[in-house]
C-alpha positions as CSV (number, residue, x, y, z in Angstrom):
1,M,0.0,0.0,0.0
2,N,1.4,3.4,-0.9
3,T,0.9,5.5,2.3
4,P,2.0,8.9,0.9
5,I,-0.6,8.6,-1.9
6,I,-3.3,7.9,0.6
7,I,-2.2,10.8,2.8
8,R,-2.1,13.2,-0.3
9,R,-5.6,12.1,-1.3
10,L,-6.9,12.6,2.2
11,A,-5.4,16.0,2.4
12,A,-6.9,16.9,-1.0
13,A,-10.3,15.7,0.2
14,I,-10.1,17.7,3.4
15,L,-9.1,20.8,1.4
16,A,-12.0,20.4,-0.9
17,L,-14.4,20.0,2.0
18,A,-12.9,23.1,3.5
19,L,-13.5,25.1,0.3
20,L,-17.1,23.9,0.1
21,A,-17.7,24.8,3.7
22,S,-16.2,28.3,3.2
23,G,-18.1,28.9,0.0
24,P,-21.2,30.6,1.4
25,A,-19.2,32.8,3.7
26,L,-16.9,33.9,0.9
27,A,-19.9,34.5,-1.4
28,Q,-21.4,36.8,1.2
29,D,-18.1,38.5,1.9
30,A,-19.0,38.4,5.6
31,T,-19.6,36.1,8.4
32,E,-22.8,34.1,8.4
33,C,-25.8,36.3,9.1
34,G,-23.6,39.3,9.6
35,G,-22.4,37.7,12.8
36,F,-25.8,37.3,14.4
37,D,-25.4,34.1,16.3
38,R,-28.9,32.7,16.9
39,P,-32.0,32.0,14.8
40,I,-34.1,35.0,13.8
41,V,-37.6,34.3,15.2
42,F,-40.6,35.4,13.2
43,G,-44.2,35.6,14.3
44,E,-46.4,33.3,12.2
45,L,-49.8,35.0,12.2
46,G,-51.8,32.2,10.5
47,Y,-53.3,34.2,7.7
48,D,-52.0,34.0,4.2
49,S,-50.9,37.6,3.5
50,A,-48.8,37.8,6.6
51,D,-47.4,34.3,6.2
52,I,-46.4,35.0,2.5
53,L,-44.4,38.0,3.7
54,T,-42.8,36.0,6.5
55,D,-41.9,33.2,4.1
56,L,-40.3,35.7,1.7
57,A,-38.2,37.3,4.4
58,R,-37.1,33.9,5.8
59,F,-36.0,32.6,2.4
60,V,-34.0,35.7,1.6
61,L,-32.4,35.7,5.1
62,E,-31.5,32.0,4.9
63,A,-30.4,31.9,1.2
64,G,-28.9,35.3,0.9
65,F,-27.6,36.2,4.3
66,G,-26.8,32.7,5.6
67,C,-29.1,33.2,8.7
68,E,-31.0,30.6,10.6
69,T,-34.7,31.4,11.1
70,D,-37.6,30.0,13.1
71,A,-41.3,30.9,13.5
72,I,-43.7,30.9,16.4
73,P,-47.4,30.6,15.5
74,G,-50.1,32.6,17.2
75,A,-52.9,35.1,16.8
76,P,-52.0,38.8,16.1
77,L,-52.3,40.0,19.7
78,P,-50.2,37.3,21.4
79,I,-47.6,37.8,18.6
80,L,-47.4,41.5,19.3
81,Q,-47.0,40.7,23.0
82,G,-44.2,38.3,22.1
83,V,-42.4,41.0,20.0
84,V,-42.6,43.5,23.0
85,R,-41.2,40.8,25.4
86,G,-38.4,40.0,22.9
87,D,-39.5,36.3,22.5
88,I,-40.2,37.1,18.8
89,D,-37.9,39.2,16.7
90,V,-40.0,40.1,13.6
91,D,-43.7,40.6,12.9
92,M,-44.0,41.1,9.1
93,E,-47.5,42.6,9.1
94,V,-48.3,45.1,11.9
95,W,-51.5,47.0,11.0
96,T,-50.7,50.5,12.4
97,D,-54.4,51.4,12.9
98,N,-55.1,48.3,14.9
99,T,-52.2,48.2,17.4
100,P,-53.2,47.9,21.1
101,P,-52.1,50.4,23.8
102,F,-49.2,48.2,25.0
103,W,-47.7,48.2,21.5
104,R,-47.9,52.0,21.3
105,E,-46.4,52.3,24.9
106,A,-43.5,50.0,23.8
107,M,-42.9,52.3,20.8
108,A,-42.8,55.3,23.0
109,A,-40.4,53.6,25.3
110,G,-38.1,52.6,22.4
111,T,-38.3,48.9,23.2
112,I,-39.6,48.0,19.8
113,R,-39.0,49.4,16.3
114,E,-41.4,49.9,13.4
115,L,-39.8,49.8,9.9
116,S,-41.2,51.2,6.7
117,P,-44.6,50.0,5.5
118,V,-44.6,46.6,3.9
119,F,-47.8,47.7,2.2
120,D,-49.6,51.0,2.5
121,D,-52.5,50.9,0.1
122,A,-55.0,48.3,1.3
123,E,-58.6,49.3,1.0
124,Q,-62.0,48.3,2.2
125,G,-65.4,49.6,1.3
126,F,-68.5,49.1,-0.9
127,Y,-67.7,47.2,-4.2
128,V,-69.5,46.3,-7.4
129,P,-68.1,44.2,-10.3
130,R,-66.3,46.5,-12.8
131,Y,-68.2,45.0,-15.7
132,L,-71.4,46.5,-14.2
133,V,-70.0,50.0,-14.8
134,E,-67.7,49.5,-17.7
135,G,-68.9,46.3,-19.4
136,D,-66.8,43.4,-20.4
137,A,-66.5,42.9,-24.2
138,E,-64.8,39.5,-23.9
139,R,-67.7,38.1,-21.9
140,G,-70.3,40.0,-23.9
141,I,-71.5,42.0,-20.9
142,E,-73.0,45.4,-21.5
143,P,-72.5,48.2,-18.8
144,L,-75.8,48.2,-16.9
145,A,-74.8,51.1,-14.6
146,P,-72.5,53.3,-16.6
147,D,-72.9,56.3,-14.3
148,L,-72.4,54.5,-11.1
149,R,-69.4,56.0,-9.3
150,S,-70.4,56.8,-5.8
151,V,-72.4,55.4,-3.0
152,F,-74.8,58.3,-3.5
153,D,-75.5,57.0,-7.0
154,L,-76.8,53.7,-5.7
155,P,-80.5,54.5,-5.2
156,Q,-81.1,55.0,-8.9
157,Y,-79.7,51.6,-9.6
158,A,-81.3,49.7,-6.7
159,E,-83.5,47.5,-9.0
160,L,-80.3,46.0,-10.6
161,F,-79.4,44.5,-7.2
162,R,-83.0,43.2,-6.5
163,D,-83.3,41.2,-3.2
164,P,-85.0,37.9,-4.0
165,E,-86.7,38.0,-0.6
166,Q,-87.8,41.6,-0.8
167,P,-88.1,42.5,-4.6
168,D,-89.0,46.1,-4.0
169,K,-85.5,46.7,-2.8
170,G,-82.0,46.0,-3.8
171,R,-79.7,43.9,-1.6
172,F,-76.5,45.1,0.0
173,Y,-74.2,42.4,1.3
174,N,-72.8,43.8,4.6
175,C,-69.8,42.6,6.5
176,V,-70.1,39.4,8.5
177,I,-72.6,39.7,11.3
178,G,-70.7,40.4,14.6
179,W,-67.6,41.8,12.9
180,Y,-66.5,45.3,13.7
181,C,-67.1,46.4,10.1
182,E,-70.7,45.4,10.2
183,G,-71.5,48.1,12.8
184,V,-69.6,50.7,10.8
185,N,-71.5,49.8,7.6
186,N,-74.8,50.0,9.5
187,V,-74.0,53.6,10.2
188,K,-73.1,54.2,6.6
189,M,-76.3,52.7,5.3
190,V,-78.3,55.2,7.5
191,V,-76.2,58.3,6.7
192,Y,-75.9,57.6,3.0
193,E,-79.7,57.1,3.0
194,L,-79.6,53.7,1.5
195,E,-81.9,51.9,3.9
196,D,-85.0,53.0,1.9
197,H,-83.6,51.4,-1.2
198,F,-81.6,48.3,0.0
199,T,-82.0,45.5,2.5
200,N,-79.0,45.2,4.8
201,F,-78.1,41.6,4.4
202,R,-75.6,40.2,6.9
203,P,-73.8,36.9,6.0
204,G,-73.0,34.5,8.8
205,T,-69.4,33.8,7.7
206,G,-66.6,35.2,5.6
207,I,-66.9,32.3,3.2
208,A,-70.6,33.0,2.8
209,L,-69.9,36.6,1.9
210,E,-67.2,35.6,-0.6
211,T,-69.4,33.0,-2.2
212,T,-72.1,35.5,-3.0
213,M,-69.6,37.7,-4.8
214,A,-67.9,34.9,-6.7
215,T,-71.3,33.3,-7.7
216,A,-72.6,36.6,-9.1
217,Y,-69.3,37.4,-10.9
218,A,-69.2,34.0,-12.5
219,R,-72.8,34.6,-13.9
220,G,-72.0,38.2,-14.9
221,E,-74.7,39.5,-12.6
222,P,-74.9,42.6,-10.5
223,W,-73.5,42.4,-6.9
224,L,-73.2,45.1,-4.3
225,G,-71.4,44.6,-1.0
226,Y,-68.7,45.3,1.5
227,Y,-65.2,43.7,1.0
228,W,-61.6,44.3,1.9
229,E,-58.0,43.9,0.7
230,P,-55.6,42.1,0.6
231,T,-57.6,39.0,-0.2
232,G,-57.5,36.3,-2.8
233,I,-60.9,37.0,-4.3
234,M,-59.8,40.6,-5.0
235,G,-56.9,39.1,-6.9
236,R,-59.2,36.8,-8.9
237,L,-62.1,39.2,-9.7
238,D,-62.0,42.7,-11.1
239,M,-64.1,44.7,-8.6
240,L,-64.7,48.5,-8.5
241,R,-64.7,50.3,-5.1
242,L,-67.4,53.0,-5.0
243,E,-66.5,56.5,-3.9
244,E,-67.4,57.8,-0.4
245,P,-66.8,61.0,1.4
246,P,-63.0,61.1,2.2
247,Y,-61.8,59.5,5.4
248,D,-61.8,62.0,8.3
249,E,-60.6,61.0,11.8
250,E,-63.3,62.9,13.7
251,C,-66.0,61.4,11.3
252,F,-64.6,57.9,11.8
253,E,-64.6,58.2,15.5
254,H,-68.2,59.3,15.4
255,M,-69.1,56.2,13.4
256,N,-67.3,54.0,15.8
257,I,-69.2,55.5,18.8
258,M,-72.6,55.0,17.0
259,A,-71.6,51.4,15.9
260,E,-70.5,50.4,19.4
261,A,-73.7,51.8,20.9
262,D,-75.7,50.1,18.2
263,T,-77.4,53.3,17.4
264,P,-76.8,53.9,13.7
265,E,-80.1,55.8,13.4
266,L,-78.5,58.6,15.5
267,A,-75.5,59.0,13.3
268,T,-75.0,62.4,11.6
269,T,-72.0,61.8,9.5
270,A,-70.2,59.0,7.6
271,C,-67.0,58.7,5.6
272,D,-64.6,56.3,3.9
273,Y,-62.5,53.7,5.8
274,P,-58.9,54.7,6.3
275,I,-56.3,53.2,4.0
276,V,-54.7,50.3,5.8
277,V,-50.9,50.6,6.4
278,A,-48.9,47.6,7.6
279,V,-45.3,47.8,8.8
280,V,-42.6,45.4,9.8
281,G,-42.2,45.3,13.6
282,L,-39.0,44.4,15.3
283,G,-38.6,43.1,18.9
284,A,-36.7,44.8,21.7
285,D,-33.4,42.9,21.8
286,F,-33.3,42.2,18.1
287,A,-33.9,45.9,17.3
288,D,-30.7,46.8,19.2
289,T,-28.5,44.0,17.8
290,I,-29.7,43.4,14.3
291,P,-26.9,43.6,11.7
292,G,-27.3,46.7,9.6
293,P,-27.7,45.0,6.1
294,I,-30.4,42.8,7.5
295,E,-32.4,45.8,8.8
296,T,-31.8,47.5,5.5
297,F,-33.4,44.6,3.7
298,L,-36.4,44.3,6.0
299,D,-36.9,48.0,5.8
300,A,-36.9,47.8,2.0
301,M,-39.4,45.0,1.8
302,Q,-42.6,46.3,0.2
303,L,-45.3,44.8,-1.9
304,P,-48.3,46.7,-3.4
305,T,-51.7,45.3,-2.2
306,E,-52.5,44.4,-5.8
307,T,-49.5,42.0,-5.9
308,I,-50.5,40.5,-2.6
309,N,-54.0,40.0,-3.9
310,E,-52.5,38.1,-6.9
311,L,-50.4,35.9,-4.6
312,L,-53.4,35.1,-2.5
313,A,-55.3,34.2,-5.6
314,Y,-52.4,32.0,-6.6
315,I,-52.8,30.1,-3.3
316,E,-56.5,29.5,-4.0
317,E,-56.2,28.6,-7.6
318,H,-53.3,26.2,-7.2
319,D,-54.0,24.9,-3.7
320,A,-50.5,26.1,-2.9
321,S,-48.8,26.7,0.5
322,T,-47.6,30.1,1.5
323,Q,-44.0,28.7,1.1
324,D,-44.7,27.6,-2.5
325,T,-46.3,30.9,-3.2
326,A,-43.3,32.8,-1.9
327,L,-41.0,30.7,-4.2
328,F,-43.4,31.4,-7.1
329,F,-43.1,35.1,-6.5
330,L,-39.3,35.0,-6.1
331,R,-38.9,33.2,-9.4
332,E,-41.4,35.2,-11.3
333,R,-40.8,38.7,-10.1
334,P,-37.0,39.1,-9.5
335,E,-37.2,42.8,-10.4
336,M,-39.3,43.4,-7.2
337,W,-37.3,41.4,-4.6
338,E,-33.9,42.4,-6.1
339,A,-34.9,46.0,-5.4
340,W,-35.2,45.1,-1.7
341,L,-31.5,44.2,-1.8
342,A,-30.2,47.1,-3.8
343,D,-28.4,48.6,-0.9
344,V,-26.7,45.5,0.5
345,D,-23.8,43.3,-0.7
346,P,-24.5,42.0,-4.2
347,A,-23.4,38.6,-3.0
348,V,-26.7,38.4,-1.0
349,T,-28.7,38.8,-4.2
350,E,-26.6,36.1,-5.9
351,G,-27.1,33.8,-3.0
352,V,-30.9,34.1,-3.4
353,R,-30.6,33.6,-7.2
354,S,-28.5,30.5,-6.7
355,A,-31.0,29.0,-4.2
356,L,-33.8,29.5,-6.7
357,R,-32.1,27.6,-9.5
């Protein structure tokens, strides 16, 4: 047996393994995860829009920055509490208008940090199918309500939305019974003087509300109701939001008071819902120790609501997981996610590209 040859082969193998092991670190031109020495823990909120954002961030951090990540599932309120305590590092979808007092107190104390909006254009309100106003030549649908633009135009078109149980009125599909938005919409129905023209139909579940819209749309029929974004159905269907008086803080507070007291008949003013803004929230310890390039990336993450709607529709149409949907987005829309990494080491972008091949 030629011992020197064996030794040389062993040495070569060890060198090759060493080069392979050092490859990712060399590619990043930095230590793994910027020197952050523990897994980055995300809150997993259990609804698809937030979980897609979480899966996108985790993939980029793992493939591009060489980080380890983990996730703790929970409802929005406990997740926020975990972020404040420092048990959770990142919440990818903090709705700024819905944060509880303890979150705002933690912000004031500097124990948490809010980054830039991950989306800032989510809407809710009264919708009709766009074909009702503009027609749809491909489907052979003529515009039945060409002048419908505002909630105040609805009375003249009430017969288009005829309620099968009360044919002398149209039907308005309200928010799900018992939800916060139901009470606000009850106020709007009174102030916009729609109650004389429309029944206020309250579905029992979110699925029931969605089904009414999807069924009418598939048949090319009129439909009027409340809905919100981001949601998958708004990615699948082309809906038109009707104009309302502009959002005003004092007006909205008045509507809230009337809704909570269940006295919509006493309301004197109504207005549009505020545009929903969601930001990335960082936990106490993490906010102080996060490597700069990682914060730069998380701060740059932004998706328009229209794109989130499309991704939610992809989940429904392909029975896909949020992880699969995140990969679909990363492969199909590189121009969007590469912009999030424009201000960090180009090797990070290349790491993500390599992982997607």
